ZADO-1210 file (C-alpha; in nm, 4 decimals, padded with zeros to 6 digits):
<atoms>
<atom x="00.0000" y="00.0000" z="00.0000" code="UNK" pos="1"/>
<atom x="00.1262" y="00.3467" z="-00.0880" code="UNK" pos="2"/>
<atom x="00.0325" y="00.6772" z="00.0745" code="UNK" pos="3"/>
<atom x="-00.0411" y="00.9388" z="-00.1908" code="UNK" pos="4"/>
<atom x="-00.0338" y="01.3105" z="-00.1129" code="UNK" pos="5"/>
<atom x="-00.2087" y="01.5102" z="-00.3843" code="UNK" pos="6"/>
<atom x="-00.1840" y="01.8798" z="-00.4746" code="UNK" pos="7"/>
<atom x="-00.3316" y="02.0768" z="-00.7629" code="UNK" pos="8"/>
<atom x="-00.3027" y="02.4412" z="-00.6564" code="UNK" pos="9"/>
<atom x="-00.1277" y="02.7155" z="-00.8533" code="UNK" pos="10"/>
<atom x="00.2238" y="02.7495" z="-00.7036" code="UNK" pos="11"/>
<atom x="00.2390" y="03.1165" z="-00.7995" code="UNK" pos="12"/>
<atom x="-00.0582" y="03.2177" z="-00.5885" code="UNK" pos="13"/>
<atom x="-00.1146" y="02.9301" z="-00.3446" code="UNK" pos="14"/>
<atom x="00.2032" y="02.7268" z="-00.2708" code="UNK" pos="15"/>
<atom x="00.0916" y="02.5991" z="00.0726" code="UNK" pos="16"/>
<atom x="-00.0922" y="02.2841" z="-00.0518" code="UNK" pos="17"/>
<atom x="00.2147" y="02.1820" z="-00.2526" code="UNK" pos="18"/>
<atom x="00.4404" y="02.2483" z="00.0464" code="UNK" pos="19"/>
<atom x="00.2085" y="02.0358" z="00.2627" code="UNK" pos="20"/>
<atom x="00.2079" y="01.7456" z="00.0166" code="UNK" pos="21"/>
<atom x="00.5886" y="01.7422" z="00.0067" code="UNK" pos="22"/>
<atom x="00.6120" y="01.7807" z="00.3848" code="UNK" pos="23"/>
<atom x="00.3854" y="01.4841" z="00.4564" code="UNK" pos="24"/>
<atom x="00.5430" y="01.2615" z="00.1903" code="UNK" pos="25"/>
<atom x="00.8845" y="01.3312" z="00.3470" code="UNK" pos="26"/>
<atom x="00.7531" y="01.2407" z="00.6937" code="UNK" pos="27"/>
<atom x="00.5972" y="00.9203" z="00.5599" code="UNK" pos="28"/>
<atom x="00.9141" y="00.8186" z="00.3738" code="UNK" pos="29"/>
<atom x="01.1325" y="00.8840" z="00.6808" code="UNK" pos="30"/>
<atom x="00.8980" y="00.6545" z="00.8745" code="UNK" pos="31"/>
<atom x="00.9636" y="00.3762" z="00.6243" code="UNK" pos="32"/>
<atom x="00.6301" y="00.3995" z="00.4442" code="UNK" pos="33"/>
<atom x="00.5876" y="00.3766" z="00.0681" code="UNK" pos="34"/>
<atom x="00.4787" y="00.7285" z="-00.0282" code="UNK" pos="35"/>
<atom x="00.4173" y="00.9462" z="-00.3313" code="UNK" pos="36"/>
<atom x="00.3521" y="01.3121" z="-00.3974" code="UNK" pos="37"/>
<atom x="00.1199" y="01.3541" z="-00.6946" code="UNK" pos="38"/>
<atom x="00.0913" y="01.6918" z="-00.8671" code="UNK" pos="39"/>
<atom x="-00.1909" y="01.7761" z="-01.1070" code="UNK" pos="40"/>
<atom x="-00.3381" y="02.0786" z="-01.2793" code="UNK" pos="41"/>
<atom x="-00.1523" y="02.4023" z="-01.2120" code="UNK" pos="42"/>
<atom x="00.0648" y="02.2345" z="-00.9473" code="UNK" pos="43"/>
<atom x="00.2850" y="02.0783" z="-01.2171" code="UNK" pos="44"/>
<atom x="00.4121" y="02.4299" z="-01.2899" code="UNK" pos="45"/>
<atom x="00.6055" y="02.4181" z="-00.9614" code="UNK" pos="46"/>
<atom x="00.8863" y="02.2462" z="-01.1544" code="UNK" pos="47"/>
<atom x="00.9266" y="02.5459" z="-01.3850" code="UNK" pos="48"/>
<atom x="01.1714" y="02.8201" z="-01.2931" code="UNK" pos="49"/>
<atom x="01.0061" y="03.1396" z="-01.1720" code="UNK" pos="50"/>
<atom x="00.6617" y="02.9875" z="-01.1124" code="UNK" pos="51"/>
<atom x="00.6780" y="03.0021" z="-00.7311" code="UNK" pos="52"/>
<atom x="00.6631" y="03.3352" z="-00.5496" code="UNK" pos="53"/>
<atom x="00.9930" y="03.4520" z="-00.4014" code="UNK" pos="54"/>
<atom x="00.8787" y="03.4258" z="-00.0417" code="UNK" pos="55"/>
<atom x="01.0081" y="03.2137" z="00.2448" code="UNK" pos="56"/>
<atom x="00.7405" y="02.9529" z="00.1719" code="UNK" pos="57"/>
<atom x="00.8173" y="02.9720" z="-00.1996" code="UNK" pos="58"/>
<atom x="01.1864" y="02.9039" z="-00.1372" code="UNK" pos="59"/>
<atom x="01.0959" y="02.6064" z="00.0845" code="UNK" pos="60"/>
<atom x="00.8691" y="02.4658" z="-00.1876" code="UNK" pos="61"/>
<atom x="01.1458" y="02.4998" z="-00.4502" code="UNK" pos="62"/>
<atom x="01.3931" y="02.3239" z="-00.2186" code="UNK" pos="63"/>
<atom x="01.1487" y="02.0372" z="-00.1660" code="UNK" pos="64"/>
<atom x="01.0892" y="02.0042" z="-00.5411" code="UNK" pos="65"/>
<atom x="01.4627" y="01.9977" z="-00.6131" code="UNK" pos="66"/>
<atom x="01.5233" y="01.7418" z="-00.3366" code="UNK" pos="67"/>
<atom x="01.2336" y="01.5289" z="-00.4664" code="UNK" pos="68"/>
<atom x="01.4408" y="01.4132" z="-00.7616" code="UNK" pos="69"/>
<atom x="01.6632" y="01.1982" z="-00.5414" code="UNK" pos="70"/>
<atom x="01.4320" y="01.1360" z="-00.2467" code="UNK" pos="71"/>
<atom x="01.3088" y="00.7978" z="-00.1186" code="UNK" pos="72"/>
<atom x="00.9563" y="00.8662" z="-00.2433" code="UNK" pos="73"/>
<atom x="00.7871" y="00.8883" z="-00.5811" code="UNK" pos="74"/>
<atom x="00.6921" y="01.2174" z="-00.7473" code="UNK" pos="75"/>
<atom x="00.4378" y="01.1968" z="-01.0272" code="UNK" pos="76"/>
<atom x="00.2810" y="01.4581" z="-01.2511" code="UNK" pos="77"/>
</atoms>
């Protein structure tokens, strides 16, 4: 069984749901659970440069996205 954390919000105007999905998938993976963050709709734009607001939360979201490429969980678009 895999835990799936889903987000579909626009990262330019509402990055918190994406941040939350990455946060909880990281917690699940650290606990040894099979986990995935699944992005849909406008949320897939988080991978594009300049799509996340340059705020503290925006920088955290970008760091999580970058780290997701080599993390122990699955990221799907």
